[in-house]
N, CA, C and O atoms as a GROMACS GRO file, in nm:
protein
  356
    1MET      N    1  -0.947  -0.530  -0.381
    1MET     CA    2  -0.893  -0.439  -0.281
    1MET      C    3  -0.881  -0.512  -0.149
    1MET      O    4  -0.945  -0.614  -0.125
    2LEU      N    5  -0.796  -0.457  -0.064
    2LEU     CA    6  -0.779  -0.516   0.068
    2LEU      C    7  -0.759  -0.405   0.170
    2LEU      O    8  -0.726  -0.292   0.137
    3ILE      N    9  -0.781  -0.441   0.296
    3ILE     CA   10  -0.757  -0.349   0.406
    3ILE      C   11  -0.638  -0.401   0.483
    3ILE      O   12  -0.629  -0.520   0.513
    4GLY      N   13  -0.546  -0.311   0.515
    4GLY     CA   14  -0.426  -0.352   0.587
    4GLY      C   15  -0.374  -0.242   0.677
    4GLY      O   16  -0.426  -0.130   0.677
    5LYS      N   17  -0.272  -0.275   0.753
    5LYS     CA   18  -0.208  -0.180   0.843
    5LYS      C   19  -0.068  -0.152   0.792
    5LYS      O   20   0.005  -0.244   0.754
    6VAL      N   21  -0.031  -0.024   0.791
    6VAL     CA   22   0.104   0.016   0.749
    6VAL      C   23   0.199  -0.020   0.863
    6VAL      O   24   0.184   0.029   0.975
    7ILE      N   25   0.298  -0.106   0.834
    7ILE     CA   26   0.391  -0.149   0.937
    7ILE      C   27   0.531  -0.093   0.917
    7ILE      O   28   0.620  -0.118   0.999
    8GLY      N   29   0.552  -0.019   0.809
    8GLY     CA   30   0.683   0.040   0.785
    8GLY      C   31   0.692   0.097   0.646
    8GLY      O   32   0.593   0.104   0.572
    9SER      N   33   0.813   0.138   0.610
    9SER     CA   34   0.834   0.193   0.477
    9SER      C   35   0.960   0.132   0.417
    9SER      O   36   1.042   0.073   0.487
   10VAL      N   37   0.973   0.148   0.286
   10VAL     CA   38   1.090   0.099   0.214
   10VAL      C   39   1.168   0.220   0.165
   10VAL      O   40   1.112   0.309   0.102
   11VAL      N   41   1.297   0.222   0.194
   11VAL     CA   42   1.383   0.329   0.146
   11VAL      C   43   1.467   0.272   0.032
   11VAL      O   44   1.534   0.170   0.048
   12SER      N   45   1.462   0.339  -0.081
   12SER     CA   46   1.535   0.292  -0.199
   12SER      C   47   1.611   0.408  -0.262
   12SER      O   48   1.551   0.507  -0.303
   13THR      N   49   1.742   0.395  -0.269
   13THR     CA   50   1.821   0.502  -0.327
   13THR      C   51   1.818   0.500  -0.479
   13THR      O   52   1.838   0.603  -0.543
   14ARG      N   53   1.793   0.384  -0.537
   14ARG     CA   54   1.779   0.372  -0.682
   14ARG      C   55   1.652   0.296  -0.711
   14ARG      O   56   1.625   0.192  -0.651
   15LYS      N   57   1.573   0.349  -0.803
   15LYS     CA   58   1.450   0.280  -0.841
   15LYS      C   59   1.409   0.319  -0.982
   15LYS      O   60   1.464   0.413  -1.040
   16HIS      N   61   1.315   0.247  -1.037
   16HIS     CA   62   1.263   0.271  -1.170
   16HIS      C   63   1.212   0.414  -1.182
   16HIS      O   64   1.157   0.469  -1.087
   17ASP      N   65   1.231   0.475  -1.298
   17ASP     CA   66   1.187   0.613  -1.320
   17ASP      C   67   1.040   0.635  -1.287
   17ASP      O   68   1.003   0.744  -1.242
   18GLY      N   69   0.957   0.534  -1.307
   18GLY     CA   70   0.814   0.546  -1.279
   18GLY      C   71   0.782   0.552  -1.131
   18GLY      O   72   0.668   0.581  -1.093
   19LEU      N   73   0.881   0.525  -1.046
   19LEU     CA   74   0.860   0.527  -0.901
   19LEU      C   75   0.924   0.647  -0.832
   19LEU      O   76   0.907   0.666  -0.712
   20VAL      N   77   0.997   0.727  -0.908
   20VAL     CA   78   1.064   0.843  -0.851
   20VAL      C   79   0.960   0.939  -0.793
   20VAL      O   80   0.862   0.974  -0.858
   21GLY      N   81   0.984   0.980  -0.668
   21GLY     CA   82   0.893   1.072  -0.600
   21GLY      C   83   0.778   1.006  -0.527
   21GLY      O   84   0.700   1.074  -0.461
   22LEU      N   85   0.767   0.874  -0.537
   22LEU     CA   86   0.660   0.802  -0.469
   22LEU      C   87   0.713   0.731  -0.345
   22LEU      O   88   0.822   0.674  -0.347
   23LYS      N   89   0.634   0.734  -0.238
   23LYS     CA   90   0.670   0.667  -0.113
   23LYS      C   91   0.626   0.521  -0.121
   23LYS      O   92   0.518   0.491  -0.172
   24LEU      N   93   0.709   0.432  -0.070
   24LEU     CA   94   0.678   0.288  -0.068
   24LEU      C   95   0.652   0.245   0.076
   24LEU      O   96   0.735   0.269   0.164
   25LEU      N   97   0.538   0.183   0.099
   25LEU     CA   98   0.500   0.140   0.233
   25LEU      C   99   0.488  -0.012   0.240
   25LEU      O  100   0.453  -0.077   0.142
   26ILE      N  101   0.518  -0.067   0.357
   26ILE     CA  102   0.498  -0.210   0.382
   26ILE      C  103   0.362  -0.224   0.447
   26ILE      O  104   0.335  -0.163   0.551
   27ILE      N  105   0.275  -0.305   0.386
   27ILE     CA  106   0.138  -0.323   0.433
   27ILE      C  107   0.118  -0.467   0.480
   27ILE      O  108   0.157  -0.561   0.411
   28ARG      N  109   0.058  -0.483   0.597
   28ARG     CA  110   0.020  -0.615   0.647
   28ARG      C  111  -0.132  -0.626   0.636
   28ARG      O  112  -0.204  -0.559   0.710
   29PRO      N  113  -0.182  -0.711   0.545
   29PRO     CA  114  -0.327  -0.727   0.531
   29PRO      C  115  -0.389  -0.772   0.662
   29PRO      O  116  -0.335  -0.860   0.730
   30LEU      N  117  -0.503  -0.713   0.698
   30LEU     CA  118  -0.568  -0.748   0.824
   30LEU      C  119  -0.642  -0.881   0.818
   30LEU      O  120  -0.664  -0.944   0.921
   31ASN      N  121  -0.679  -0.925   0.700
   31ASN     CA  122  -0.752  -1.051   0.689
   31ASN      C  123  -0.663  -1.168   0.650
   31ASN      O  124  -0.713  -1.275   0.617
   32SER      N  125  -0.531  -1.148   0.654
   32SER     CA  126  -0.437  -1.253   0.614
   32SER      C  127  -0.426  -1.360   0.721
   32SER      O  128  -0.418  -1.329   0.840
   33ARG      N  129  -0.426  -1.485   0.679
   33ARG     CA  130  -0.409  -1.597   0.772
   33ARG      C  131  -0.263  -1.639   0.782
   33ARG      O  132  -0.227  -1.722   0.866
   34SER      N  133  -0.179  -1.583   0.698
   34SER     CA  134  -0.036  -1.617   0.698
   34SER      C  135   0.046  -1.496   0.742
   34SER      O  136   0.011  -1.382   0.711
   35ARG      N  137   0.153  -1.521   0.811
   35ARG     CA  138   0.240  -1.411   0.855
   35ARG      C  139   0.330  -1.362   0.742
   35ARG      O  140   0.402  -1.263   0.760
   36HIS      N  141   0.329  -1.429   0.628
   36HIS     CA  142   0.419  -1.394   0.519
   36HIS      C  143   0.346  -1.332   0.402
   36HIS      O  144   0.386  -1.351   0.287
   37GLN      N  145   0.241  -1.259   0.429
   37GLN     CA  146   0.162  -1.198   0.323
   37GLN      C  147   0.181  -1.047   0.312
   37GLN      O  148   0.105  -0.981   0.242
   38ASP      N  149   0.282  -0.991   0.380
   38ASP     CA  150   0.305  -0.847   0.372
   38ASP      C  151   0.334  -0.810   0.227
   38ASP      O  152   0.387  -0.891   0.151
   39LEU      N  153   0.301  -0.686   0.190
   39LEU     CA  154   0.327  -0.640   0.055
   39LEU      C  155   0.377  -0.497   0.057
   39LEU      O  156   0.360  -0.425   0.156
   40VAL      N  157   0.437  -0.457  -0.052
   40VAL     CA  158   0.484  -0.319  -0.067
   40VAL      C  159   0.386  -0.248  -0.158
   40VAL      O  160   0.354  -0.298  -0.266
   41ALA      N  161   0.340  -0.132  -0.115
   41ALA     CA  162   0.244  -0.054  -0.194
   41ALA      C  163   0.294   0.089  -0.209
   41ALA      O  164   0.355   0.145  -0.118
   42VAL      N  165   0.268   0.146  -0.324
   42VAL     CA  166   0.299   0.286  -0.349
   42VAL      C  167   0.196   0.372  -0.276
   42VAL      O  168   0.077   0.340  -0.276
   43ASP      N  169   0.243   0.480  -0.215
   43ASP     CA  170   0.153   0.570  -0.144
   43ASP      C  171   0.171   0.712  -0.195
   43ASP      O  172   0.280   0.767  -0.188
   44ASN      N  173   0.064   0.770  -0.246
   44ASN     CA  174   0.071   0.911  -0.284
   44ASN      C  175  -0.040   0.991  -0.217
   44ASN      O  176  -0.075   1.100  -0.262
   45ILE      N  177  -0.096   0.935  -0.107
   45ILE     CA  178  -0.200   1.007  -0.033
   45ILE      C  179  -0.154   1.046   0.107
   45ILE      O  180  -0.227   1.115   0.178
   46GLY      N  181  -0.035   1.004   0.148
   46GLY     CA  182   0.020   1.048   0.276
   46GLY      C  183  -0.010   0.960   0.395
   46GLY      O  184  -0.019   1.010   0.507
   47ALA      N  185  -0.025   0.830   0.374
   47ALA     CA  186  -0.048   0.737   0.486
   47ALA      C  187   0.082   0.722   0.565
   47ALA      O  188   0.192   0.742   0.512
   48GLY      N  189   0.068   0.686   0.692
   48GLY     CA  190   0.186   0.670   0.777
   48GLY      C  191   0.182   0.540   0.854
   48GLY      O  192   0.080   0.470   0.856
   49THR      N  193   0.292   0.507   0.917
   49THR     CA  194   0.305   0.385   0.995
   49THR      C  195   0.198   0.380   1.104
   49THR      O  196   0.174   0.478   1.174
   50GLY      N  197   0.134   0.264   1.116
   50GLY     CA  198   0.030   0.243   1.215
   50GLY      C  199  -0.110   0.269   1.165
   50GLY      O  200  -0.207   0.232   1.231
   51GLU      N  201  -0.125   0.333   1.049
   51GLU     CA  202  -0.258   0.363   0.997
   51GLU      C  203  -0.317   0.243   0.925
   51GLU      O  204  -0.245   0.160   0.868
   52THR      N  205  -0.448   0.235   0.928
   52THR     CA  206  -0.522   0.133   0.854
   52THR      C  207  -0.555   0.192   0.718
   52THR      O  208  -0.609   0.303   0.709
   53VAL      N  209  -0.524   0.118   0.611
   53VAL     CA  210  -0.538   0.171   0.476
   53VAL      C  211  -0.614   0.076   0.386
   53VAL      O  212  -0.624  -0.044   0.412
   54LEU      N  213  -0.667   0.132   0.278
   54LEU     CA  214  -0.733   0.058   0.172
   54LEU      C  215  -0.634   0.050   0.056
   54LEU      O  216  -0.580   0.152   0.013
   55VAL      N  217  -0.609  -0.071   0.006
   55VAL     CA  218  -0.508  -0.092  -0.098
   55VAL      C  219  -0.574  -0.158  -0.219
   55VAL      O  220  -0.650  -0.253  -0.205
   56THR      N  221  -0.544  -0.106  -0.336
   56THR     CA  222  -0.587  -0.170  -0.459
   56THR      C  223  -0.467  -0.239  -0.522
   56THR      O  224  -0.354  -0.194  -0.506
   57THR      N  225  -0.492  -0.347  -0.594
   57THR     CA  226  -0.383  -0.424  -0.653
   57THR      C  227  -0.407  -0.445  -0.803
   57THR      O  228  -0.515  -0.416  -0.854
   58GLY      N  229  -0.306  -0.494  -0.869
   58GLY     CA  230  -0.317  -0.522  -1.012
   58GLY      C  231  -0.311  -0.394  -1.095
   58GLY      O  232  -0.253  -0.294  -1.054
   59SER      N  233  -0.371  -0.400  -1.214
   59SER     CA  234  -0.364  -0.286  -1.305
   59SER      C  235  -0.433  -0.163  -1.248
   59SER      O  236  -0.400  -0.051  -1.287
   60SER      N  237  -0.527  -0.180  -1.158
   60SER     CA  238  -0.594  -0.066  -1.095
   60SER      C  239  -0.495   0.018  -1.015
   60SER      O  240  -0.514   0.138  -1.000
   61ALA      N  241  -0.390  -0.044  -0.964
   61ALA     CA  242  -0.290   0.029  -0.885
   61ALA      C  243  -0.216   0.130  -0.972
   61ALA      O  244  -0.189   0.242  -0.928
   62ARG      N  245  -0.184   0.092  -1.093
   62ARG     CA  246  -0.117   0.185  -1.184
   62ARG      C  247  -0.208   0.302  -1.219
   62ARG      O  248  -0.161   0.415  -1.231
   63LEU      N  249  -0.334   0.276  -1.235
   63LEU     CA  250  -0.430   0.384  -1.264
   63LEU      C  251  -0.446   0.476  -1.145
   63LEU      O  252  -0.467   0.597  -1.161
   64ALA      N  253  -0.437   0.420  -1.024
   64ALA     CA  254  -0.454   0.501  -0.902
   64ALA      C  255  -0.344   0.605  -0.885
   64ALA      O  256  -0.365   0.707  -0.821
   65ILE      N  257  -0.227   0.579  -0.943
   65ILE     CA  258  -0.118   0.677  -0.932
   65ILE      C  259  -0.104   0.758  -1.060
   65ILE      O  260  -0.005   0.830  -1.078
   66ASP      N  261  -0.201   0.748  -1.149
   66ASP     CA  262  -0.203   0.823  -1.275
   66ASP      C  263  -0.080   0.799  -1.362
   66ASP      O  264  -0.031   0.890  -1.429
   67ASN      N  265  -0.031   0.675  -1.360
   67ASN     CA  266   0.081   0.639  -1.446
   67ASN      C  267   0.066   0.493  -1.488
   67ASN      O  268   0.121   0.404  -1.424
   68PRO      N  269  -0.009   0.469  -1.596
   68PRO     CA  270  -0.036   0.331  -1.637
   68PRO      C  271   0.087   0.254  -1.684
   68PRO      O  272   0.078   0.134  -1.707
   69ARG      N  273   0.202   0.321  -1.698
   69ARG     CA  274   0.325   0.253  -1.740
   69ARG      C  275   0.419   0.224  -1.624
   69ARG      O  276   0.524   0.163  -1.643
   70ALA      N  277   0.384   0.268  -1.503
   70ALA     CA  278   0.471   0.246  -1.386
   70ALA      C  279   0.468   0.099  -1.344
   70ALA      O  280   0.364   0.033  -1.356
   71PRO      N  281   0.580   0.047  -1.294
   71PRO     CA  282   0.584  -0.092  -1.248
   71PRO      C  283   0.526  -0.106  -1.108
   71PRO      O  284   0.598  -0.132  -1.012
   72VAL      N  285   0.395  -0.088  -1.097
   72VAL     CA  286   0.326  -0.088  -0.968
   72VAL      C  287   0.219  -0.195  -0.968
   72VAL      O  288   0.141  -0.206  -1.063
   73ASP      N  289   0.214  -0.274  -0.860
   73ASP     CA  290   0.113  -0.378  -0.847
   73ASP      C  291   0.023  -0.356  -0.726
   73ASP      O  292  -0.076  -0.427  -0.710
   74ALA      N  293   0.056  -0.258  -0.640
   74ALA     CA  294  -0.028  -0.227  -0.524
   74ALA      C  295  -0.014  -0.078  -0.492
   74ALA      O  296   0.096  -0.023  -0.496
   75ALA      N  297  -0.127  -0.014  -0.461
   75ALA     CA  298  -0.125   0.128  -0.429
   75ALA      C  299  -0.225   0.157  -0.317
   75ALA      O  300  -0.336   0.103  -0.316
   76VAL      N  301  -0.185   0.242  -0.224
   76VAL     CA  302  -0.274   0.287  -0.118
   76VAL      C  303  -0.371   0.388  -0.180
   76VAL      O  304  -0.329   0.485  -0.242
   77VAL      N  305  -0.501   0.363  -0.163
   77VAL     CA  306  -0.602   0.451  -0.222
   77VAL      C  307  -0.690   0.517  -0.117
   77VAL      O  308  -0.774   0.600  -0.150
   78GLY      N  309  -0.671   0.481   0.010
   78GLY     CA  310  -0.750   0.543   0.115
   78GLY      C  311  -0.696   0.513   0.253
   78GLY      O  312  -0.629   0.412   0.275
   79ILE      N  313  -0.725   0.603   0.347
   79ILE     CA  314  -0.693   0.583   0.487
   79ILE      C  315  -0.824   0.560   0.559
   79ILE      O  316  -0.916   0.642   0.550
   80VAL      N  317  -0.834   0.448   0.629
   80VAL     CA  318  -0.957   0.410   0.697
   80VAL      C  319  -0.965   0.485   0.828
   80VAL      O  320  -0.879   0.470   0.915
   81ASP      N  321  -1.069   0.566   0.843
   81ASP     CA  322  -1.087   0.647   0.964
   81ASP      C  323  -1.144   0.567   1.081
   81ASP      O  324  -1.108   0.589   1.196
   82ASN      N  325  -1.234   0.475   1.050
   82ASN     CA  326  -1.302   0.400   1.154
   82ASN      C  327  -1.301   0.251   1.121
   82ASN      O  328  -1.395   0.201   1.060
   83PRO      N  329  -1.195   0.181   1.160
   83PRO     CA  330  -1.185   0.038   1.125
   83PRO      C  331  -1.269  -0.052   1.216
   83PRO      O  332  -1.220  -0.157   1.259
   84ALA      N  333  -1.392  -0.014   1.246
   84ALA     CA  334  -1.480  -0.093   1.332
   84ALA      C  335  -1.502  -0.231   1.272
   84ALA      O  336  -1.527  -0.246   1.153
   85GLY      N  337  -1.493  -0.330   1.358
   85GLY     CA  338  -1.517  -0.467   1.314
   85GLY      C  339  -1.395  -0.534   1.254
   85GLY      O  340  -1.402  -0.653   1.220
   86LEU      N  341  -1.285  -0.463   1.240
   86LEU     CA  342  -1.164  -0.522   1.183
   86LEU      C  343  -1.076  -0.572   1.296
   86LEU      O  344  -1.071  -0.513   1.404
   87SER      N  345  -1.006  -0.681   1.269
   87SER     CA  346  -0.910  -0.729   1.368
   87SER      C  347  -0.777  -0.750   1.300
   87SER      O  348  -0.773  -0.778   1.180
   88SER      N  349  -0.670  -0.737   1.373
   88SER     CA  350  -0.537  -0.753   1.316
   88SER      C  351  -0.494  -0.899   1.311
   88SER      O  352  -0.381  -0.928   1.270
   89GLY      N  353  -0.580  -0.990   1.350
   89GLY     CA  354  -0.557  -1.133   1.338
   89GLY      C  355  -0.460  -1.183   1.432
   89GLY      O  356  -0.431  -1.303   1.432
   0.00000   0.00000   0.00000
């Protein structure tokens, strides 16, 4: 898992059936040392731009959205209320 900041969203008019109805967010990991480590994560908990979130990756992401057959590699699983000690690098 990683902690990151939501920096935007992805709008897609056509997508895989397993992604229909799911919001796609662009996440910038807070502990990343590279500026090119942003990722796209599925969000079904209602996170928004500017929020600090907890993201799971790999097969756990598919389980987090209750669809083990969806083409998902990252999913938002929590919104961090108090990001004390975290820095945006």
